Every structure is written in structure tokens, then in C-alpha cells.
C-alpha positions in Angstrom: -7.4 53.3 -141.1 -6.9 56.5 -138.9 -10.2 57.1 -139.0 -11.1 53.7 -137.5 -8.4 53.9 -135.0 -9.6 57.1 -134.1 -13.5 55.9 -133.5 -11.9 52.8 -131.8 -10.4 55.2 -129.3 -13.5 57.0 -128.6 -15.5 53.9 -128.0 -12.9 53.0 -125.7 -12.4 56.3 -124.0 -16.5 56.8 -123.1 -16.5 53.5 -122.3 -14.1 53.8 -119.8 -15.5 57.8 -119.1 -18.8 55.5 -118.1 -17.4 52.7 -115.7 -15.9 55.6 -113.9 -18.7 57.1 -113.4 -21.1 54.0 -112.4 -23.1 54.4 -110.8 -24.9 57.6 -111.3 -28.4 56.0 -110.2 -29.8 52.8 -107.9 -28.5 49.9 -109.0 -31.3 47.1 -109.0 -30.2 43.9 -107.6 -32.1 40.3 -108.3 -32.9 37.7 -105.1 -34.0 34.5 -106.8 -35.4 34.1 -103.6 -38.0 35.0 -100.6 -37.6 38.3 -98.4 -36.0 36.7 -95.3 -34.0 33.9 -96.9 -30.1 33.9 -96.5 -29.5 35.0 -100.4 -31.6 37.8 -98.9 -29.8 38.5 -95.7 -26.5 38.4 -97.9 -27.4 41.1 -100.5 -29.2 43.4 -97.6 -25.9 43.4 -95.5 -23.8 43.9 -99.0 -26.1 46.8 -99.6 -25.7 48.8 -96.6 -21.9 48.9 -96.9 -21.8 49.3 -100.8 -23.9 52.0 -100.4 -21.5 54.0 -98.7 -19.1 53.2 -101.7 -21.4 54.1 -104.6 -23.1 57.3 -103.2 -26.2 55.2 -104.6 -28.5 52.8 -103.2 -28.8 49.0 -103.7 -32.4 47.9 -104.6 -33.5 44.6 -103.7 -35.7 42.7 -105.8 -37.0 39.4 -104.6 -38.5 37.1 -107.2 -38.7 33.8 -106.6 -39.5 30.9 -108.5 -38.9 28.2 -110.7 -35.6 27.1 -108.5 -34.3 30.2 -108.4 -34.7 30.6 -112.8 -37.0 33.5 -112.7 -34.6 35.9 -111.2 -31.5 34.9 -112.9 -33.4 35.0 -116.1 -34.2 38.6 -115.4 -30.6 39.2 -114.6 -29.6 37.4 -118.1 -31.9 40.1 -120.2 -31.2 43.1 -118.7 -29.4 45.4 -120.5 -25.3 45.1 -119.7 -24.7 48.5 -118.4 -24.3 47.1 -114.7 -27.6 48.5 -113.6 -29.0 45.4 -113.3 -27.0 42.6 -111.3 -28.5 39.3 -109.4 -27.4 37.1 -106.8 -27.2 33.6 -108.1 -26.4 30.1 -106.3 -25.8 26.9 -107.0 -29.5 25.8 -108.1 -29.9 28.0 -111.4 -26.3 28.2 -112.2 -24.6 25.4 -111.7 -27.5 22.0 -111.3 -30.4 23.7 -113.7 -28.8 23.2 -117.1 -28.1 19.7 -116.2 -31.5 19.1 -114.8 -34.1 21.4 -117.7 -33.9 20.3 -121.2 -34.7 23.9 -121.8 -33.8 26.7 -119.5 -35.2 30.3 -120.2 -31.4 31.4 -120.2 -28.1 30.0 -120.7 -26.0 30.6 -117.7 -22.7 30.0 -119.0 -23.3 32.1 -122.0 -25.7 35.3 -120.9 -24.9 35.8 -117.2 -21.4 36.9 -116.2 -19.6 36.1 -112.9 -18.5 38.9 -110.6 -17.4 37.7 -107.4 -18.3 34.7 -104.7 -20.2 36.3 -102.2 -20.5 33.4 -99.6 -20.8 29.6 -99.2 -22.0 27.7 -96.7 -21.9 23.7 -95.4 -24.5 21.2 -95.3 -24.9 19.5 -92.2 -25.7 15.6 -92.0 -28.9 15.0 -89.4 -30.2 12.4 -88.3 -33.0 11.7 -85.4 -32.6 12.1 -81.8 -33.1 8.2 -81.0 -30.4 7.2 -83.8 -28.0 5.3 -81.9 -25.3 6.7 -83.9 -23.2 9.7 -82.7 -20.4 9.7 -85.2 -20.0 9.7 -89.1 -18.5 6.2 -88.8 -21.1 5.0 -86.3 -23.7 6.1 -88.9 -22.7 4.2 -91.8 -22.2 1.1 -90.0 -26.0 1.3 -88.7 -27.2 2.0 -92.5 -25.9 -0.8 -94.2 -27.3 -2.9 -91.9 -30.9 -1.0 -92.7 -30.6 -2.6 -96.2 -33.2 -1.5 -98.4 -34.7 0.3 -95.4 -33.6 3.4 -95.2 -35.0 6.6 -97.0 -33.6 10.1 -96.8 -35.3 13.6 -96.5 -34.2 16.7 -99.0 -35.7 20.1 -99.2 -36.4 19.7 -102.7 -35.7 17.7 -105.7 -32.8 18.4 -107.6 -31.5 20.6 -104.4 -28.3 20.6 -103.1 -29.9 18.8 -100.2 -30.4 16.0 -102.6 -27.3 16.1 -104.5 -24.9 16.1 -100.8 -26.9 13.2 -99.9 -26.1 11.5 -103.3 -22.7 11.9 -103.3 -22.1 10.8 -99.9 -24.3 7.4 -100.6 -21.8 6.9 -103.5 -19.1 7.6 -101.4 -19.8 5.5 -98.3 -21.5 3.0 -100.0 -25.1 3.0 -98.7 -28.6 2.9 -99.9 -31.3 4.8 -99.3 -35.1 6.2 -100.6 -35.2 10.0 -101.6 -38.1 11.5 -99.9 -38.2 15.4 -101.5 -40.2 17.8 -99.3 -40.7 21.5 -100.3 -38.3 23.3 -97.8 -36.3 22.5 -94.7 -39.0 22.6 -91.9 -40.9 19.9 -93.4 -37.7 18.0 -94.2 -36.7 18.2 -91.1 -40.2 17.8 -89.2 -40.2 14.6 -91.1 -36.8 13.6 -89.8 -37.4 14.4 -86.3 -40.7 12.6 -86.5 -38.7 9.5 -87.6 -40.5 9.2 -91.1 -37.4 9.6 -92.9 -33.9 8.7 -91.3 -31.0 11.6 -92.8 -31.0 15.0 -93.9 -28.7 17.0 -95.3 -29.6 20.9 -94.8 -27.6 24.1 -94.1 -27.5 24.1 -90.1 -29.7 27.9 -89.1 -32.8 26.1 -91.0 -32.2 23.0 -88.4 -31.7 25.2 -85.1 -35.1 25.0 -83.2 -35.4 21.0 -83.9 -30.9 20.6 -82.4 -32.1 23.0 -79.5 -35.5 20.9 -78.5 -32.9 18.0 -78.6 -35.3 16.0 -81.4 -32.3 15.6 -83.9 -28.7 15.9 -84.0 -25.8 16.8 -86.1 -23.0 14.2 -87.4 -21.0 16.1 -89.4 -20.6 19.1 -91.9 -19.7 19.0 -95.6 -16.8 21.7 -95.6 -13.5 20.8 -96.0 -12.6 22.3 -92.9 -14.3 23.5 -90.1 -15.9 26.4 -90.2 -16.3 29.0 -87.7 -19.4 28.5 -86.8 -19.4 24.9 -86.9 -15.8 24.7 -85.0 -17.4 21.5 -82.5 -18.7 19.6 -85.9 -16.5 16.9 -87.4 -16.5 17.2 -91.2 -17.0 14.6 -93.4 -13.8 15.1 -95.0 -12.2 14.1 -92.0 -14.6 11.2 -90.7 -13.0 8.7 -93.1 -14.0 10.7 -96.7 -11.1 12.8 -97.7 -11.3 15.3 -100.3 -15.4 15.0 -99.5 -16.9 18.9 -100.1 -20.5 19.8 -101.1 -21.6 23.6 -100.5 -24.3 25.7 -101.0 -23.1 28.8 -102.4 -24.1 32.1 -103.7 -22.0 35.4 -106.1 -23.0 38.1 -107.8 -23.8 38.0 -111.5 -24.5 41.0 -114.1 -25.8 40.4 -117.8 -22.8 39.5 -120.2 -21.6 42.0 -122.1 -21.8 43.9 -119.1 -18.2 46.4 -119.3 -15.1 44.9 -118.2 -14.5 48.1 -116.0 -18.1 47.9 -113.9 -17.3 44.6 -113.4 -14.0 45.0 -111.9 -15.2 47.9 -109.8 -17.9 46.1 -108.3 -15.4 42.7 -107.9 -13.2 45.2 -105.9 -15.6 47.2 -104.1 -17.4 43.4 -102.6 -13.9 41.9 -102.0 -13.3 45.2 -99.7 -16.5 44.8 -98.1 -16.1 41.1 -97.6 -12.6 41.6 -95.8 -14.3 44.2 -93.0 -14.3 42.7 -89.8 -17.6 44.0 -88.3 -19.1 42.2 -92.3 -17.2 38.5 -91.5 -18.5 38.7 -88.3 -22.2 39.4 -89.4 -22.1 36.8 -91.9 -20.4 34.1 -89.5 -23.1 34.9 -87.3 -25.6 33.6 -90.3 -23.3 30.5 -90.3 -22.0 31.7 -93.8 -18.4 31.3 -94.9 -16.8 35.0 -96.6 -16.2 34.2 -100.2 -14.0 36.9 -102.4 -11.9 36.5 -105.2 -11.6 37.7 -109.2 -14.3 37.1 -111.4 -12.1 34.5 -113.2 -11.6 32.5 -110.3 -15.5 32.5 -109.5 -16.0 31.4 -113.2 -13.6 28.5 -112.7 -15.4 27.6 -109.5 -18.5 27.4 -111.0 -17.4 25.4 -113.8 -15.9 22.9 -111.6 -19.5 23.0 -109.5 -21.0 22.2 -112.8 -18.7 19.2 -114.0 -18.9 17.6 -110.5 -22.8 17.8 -109.4 -23.6 17.4 -113.3 -22.1 13.5 -113.2 -24.0 12.8 -110.2 -27.3 14.6 -111.9 -27.1 12.4 -114.9 -25.9 9.1 -112.8 -29.0 9.2 -110.3 -31.2 10.5 -113.3 -32.6 13.8 -111.8 -34.6 16.2 -113.9 -36.8 19.0 -113.5 -39.1 18.8 -116.3 
């Protein structure tokens, strides 16, 4: 018994020592989206500051595809030593398990939540010629359209689609879904009058907003965000509690030492509190996250439950 205790103590001390010396070489960060995407921007902003704290670079590895699942699959199956991390988002973490009969990994079992990095509200956009200038006016107008209304999304099973489906249920309106391959074609369809509404993140719509071809009616954060102070929220426009955020956060392979996870969480939280970092994120329309791994895990579980119900109700599948 004494020998077993000695062995366990030795293993514990070795693990602690390894965690204290981490990182001894560069850390790889999987980004399941293309270079230049919002996820890529988040990682690179964090990487600049984490390098100063870690004394090692954060090597960005962009691996887009399969709605984010390609990149997160690499993270899920990597060695749990703290040297392979990933930035996950709604899709491959909270949505995909409800839309795919088979996934290459199990998010809840194989991925360890570390920290919520940022979130971003969707905004409801309509064509510039739409008679509605407020959300209540839009709902009243939409109800008069009957089955003639259609809405664009940035893709099947995206936050864009799910947000509209949640709003349709909340407002009691009907509209046919028209999915597009990303924000540019979806927004263009709206400006051309081919579709009548779109929920998407605001930065992707800026060119058409500035060109006065589309206009915004509401945002989906619970309270007005720093970068959208003049835009009312859906919640304050007659739908209390309505919230639909495009969020992202850091993950490690399950089994990564708790001491390493705690170190990463603490360092990222410190960076997220820096005024200069917060200002940079705000310029990108991003709301700074933070918090403990346990809080992030609970948030993910709540998001999965909330959107899983919508996905099942609408019958959205990715297979």
C-alpha cells in the first residue's frame, strides 16, 4: 500500500512539474475556418499576447471544412499534452451532434472546454426598400405576406438559419429558408430582393449597409453590444430573453492535465481583460468572453440543449 502511495505521489509530482514547465515548445492552434475569418482574427490577436506570457509562439493551423468538424476532429484526436489546442464555435460543438447521425469525434467526450473567448450577435437585415424600420413593423409586415416570405441564411444548419427559426417561432411568422454558401451571396440576395430577411453577423454585411442596399432592424444579444449601441436588440423590441450568439472558445483534447488547462485559462483571461485587447476585439464587433472551464462547459451544454430542440423541431440534418 505504501509503495502504491509512493508511486501515485511520484506521478502526481511529475504531472505538476510538467505543467509548471509548460510550454517548452510552440503550441499548435487548430482554426476550423479560413485565414482572415473571425476565428482566425481572434486566435491571432490572442497569440500575439500569449507569446509574451508563454515564451513560445502560438502556431496557427487553419483547417476549414465540414462545418468546422475537420479542424476540431484533429484536436479531439491529438495527444493530450497541451501542445495542440483548437478554437471551436457553435457549429462543430453544439449544433453538429444534433444534425449528424455520425460524427468523427464526440465533442462532449473528446474535447475539453478551456475558456469562452468571444461572442458576436447576429443582426436582422432586410432590403433597403422594405417598409419596416423597426422589428415590430417587420413582424406586422411579415404576417401580411403569408407564404410569400423567404429568408436567406449563410448555410444549412448555421447560426444564421437557427436564429431565424427561433425568431419565427417567437414572433409567429412564417418564411421559407433559402441557404447560401456564406454571407456575401446571402446578403446579395437580400439586396436584390430575392429574399426578404437575413440574420448574420454585422461585419459581413457592412459593404451593403454602407451602400444603403440593406438596413438593420435588431441585434440578437440580450443587451446592446459596444459596437452596436444604436441598434435595438430583439429582446428589448418585444421578445424578452431572446438571445442568439455566434460564440467561440478554446478546447484541448480530453485528458489534458488539469494544471495545463488551468494555466491556459488563467493566461487567456488575463489577456481578455487587457484594455488594448478589448479595444481590438470591439473593432471586430466581438464581445469579450472569459470565465472558468466549468462555466464554459455549462454554457455549451445550455446552448446544445437550446439549439438541439430547434434543430429537431425544424428537422435540420447535415447528412
